[in-house]
C-alpha positions, 0 to 999 in steps of 0.5 A: 528374255535376253540370252548370252552367246559368242559371235561366230562366222563374222563377216565384217565386210558384209556386216553380219555373222552368227551368235552361238548361245552359251550352253549350246543350241541353235545359232542365230543370225546377227546383223550390224544393225542389231547393235547400237550405233554408239557401240564399236563394230563386233569381231569374231569371238565377242561375247554379247547379250541379245533378244531372240526373234524370228524372221518371216521364214521362222529363222532365228535372229538376234535383236537389241544386241549389247556387248558383255561388259568385259571386253575381249583381249582381241578387241582391246588390241584391235582398238589400240592398233587403230589408235596407233595407225591414226597417230602415226598417220597424223605425225607422218602427214605433219612431217611431210607438210613441215618438210615442204614448208621449210624446203626440205622436200619438193612439193611434188612429193606431198602431191604424190602422197595426197593423190595416191591416198585419194585413189587408194581410199576410193579403191577401198570404197569400191572394193567394200561396195563390191563385197556387199553386192557380190560384184567383182573385187579389187585384188588385195595385191592392187590395194597393197601396191597403192599403199606401197607407192604412197597411198597408205595414209588413205588406206588407213583412213579407209580401214578406219572409216569404212571398216574394210580389211581392218580385221584380216591379219594376213592383209594387215601384216602385208599392209604394214610391211608396205608402209615400212618400205615406203617410209624407208624409201622416202627416208632414202630420198630425203638423205640423198635428195641433194645428190639426186637433184645434182644428178638430174641437173647433170643429166638434163644438161647432157640431154640438152647438149645432145639435142643441140648437137 
């Protein structure tokens, strides 16, 4: 027999939550493995249908879970946000590579973004693992700092592939603020690149003269 209910108390980082049956009754535990691998990940408030089973301690568990055909507005918005993030990252990285090829920006800036993104991705992966195993967690402020200095493409990849920090609204707000600040900083560098280069050359010349004297 299949039942219908709403996801509640969903913890995406751990991959589990509960389902409250329509019409009332005792809630049942639901794990991410109870969903088909071809389905999206659930979010708080999703409507699902499921079969009811019990574990060895006679606690209710949801099995063979399926989403109700009518998707919630929240899940649709979440998918749109993920698509926007992927397209934005692709366009940004393409812009960086093209700018290096036509000598608009130095190669070192591309290397900084690449290195920061790799470090940020692994920071998310370590924090995801820590969340699953109840170990010491990486501070959210540290993850935001990595994004701010240029690791946000790696952060977006980690959020999409690892499903980590992608549903927490407060975190997402600060994350996108850090992305905007980073992009504005890069834009300022590009606009003033010739001036910055000239000033650095002058400073190097002064330093050389001081050393000689």
